[in-house]
C-alpha positions in Angstrom: 60.0 20.4 61.6 58.8 24.0 61.7 59.4 24.8 58.2 58.4 21.7 57.0 54.6 23.0 58.5 54.8 26.2 57.4 55.8 25.4 54.3 52.7 23.0 54.0 50.2 26.2 55.1 52.1 28.1 53.2 51.3 25.7 50.2 48.0 25.8 51.2 47.0 29.0 50.7 48.8 29.8 48.2 46.9 27.1 45.9 44.0 29.0 47.5 44.9 32.6 46.7 46.0 31.0 43.1 42.9 28.8 42.0 40.3 30.9 43.9 41.7 34.9 43.8 39.8 37.5 45.9 37.7 39.1 43.4 37.0 42.6 44.9 39.2 44.1 48.1 38.3 42.6 51.2 40.0 42.1 54.5 39.0 39.0 55.1 40.4 37.3 52.0 43.2 38.1 49.5 46.1 40.2 49.8 44.6 43.1 51.6 47.2 46.1 51.3 47.1 49.9 51.0 48.9 49.3 47.5 46.9 46.7 46.4 43.6 48.1 47.4 44.5 51.5 45.0 42.4 49.8 42.1 40.7 46.9 40.7 44.3 46.2 38.8 46.1 46.9 41.2 43.9 44.6 43.7 44.3 41.6 41.0 47.8 41.7 40.0 48.7 41.8 44.1 46.6 38.6 43.9 48.5 36.9 41.5 51.7 37.6 42.7 50.9 37.5 46.4 49.7 33.4 45.7 53.2 33.1 43.4 54.9 33.9 45.9 53.1 32.0 48.6 52.9 29.0 46.7 57.4 29.4 45.4 58.8 30.3 49.4 56.1 27.1 50.5 57.9 24.6 48.2 61.4 26.3 49.0 60.2 26.1 53.5 58.6 22.1 52.7 62.2 20.8 51.3 63.9 22.3 53.4 61.3 20.9 56.1 61.7 17.7 54.5 65.2 17.7 54.1 66.1 18.7 57.6 63.4 15.9 59.0 65.1 12.5 56.7 68.6 14.0 57.6 67.0 13.7 61.3 68.1 17.4 61.9 65.0 17.6 63.9 67.1 19.2 67.3 66.7 23.2 66.3 64.0 23.9 67.0 65.0 27.5 68.5 67.3 27.9 65.3 64.0 27.0 63.3 61.8 29.6 65.6 64.3 32.4 65.1 64.7 32.0 61.0 61.1 30.9 59.7 60.2 34.5 60.3 62.1 35.2 56.9 60.9 33.7 54.7 57.6 35.0 55.8 58.7 37.8 55.9 59.8 37.4 52.3 56.5 37.0 51.1 54.6 40.3 51.7 58.4 42.7 50.9 58.4 40.7 47.4 54.7 41.3 46.9 55.0 45.1 48.1 58.0 45.9 46.0 56.6 44.5 42.7 53.4 46.1 43.7 55.1 49.5 43.6 57.0 48.8 40.7 53.5 48.2 38.9 52.0 51.2 40.3 55.0 53.1 38.9 54.3 51.7 35.9 50.9 52.7 35.5 51.0 55.4 37.3 49.4 58.3 34.7 51.6 60.5 33.2 52.1 64.2 34.8 51.8 66.8 32.4 53.9 69.0 31.7 53.4 73.2 32.1 
């Protein structure tokens, strides 16, 4: 049941971030990493990517939770508690990885001497 509830929460947050992305850097709403705050372009890209990751991982967790519920495999509370951090960490790791790639692509070119 943990996967089902966490998945639904991630879907709701992902939809909110997708439909109403944070316009400017802040600590309350949006994806506020150091790299995301580097520029306006970085911020907009981070909000877009993070919302898509939240939607994808939220859908995956919801489907896993629904499948566990429908098959009657609801007695794995400890296993779910141990496994649920992995998809959540995956959202942040994936967002940061794509932000780093974005930063490398948009970094100013160094002039040769």
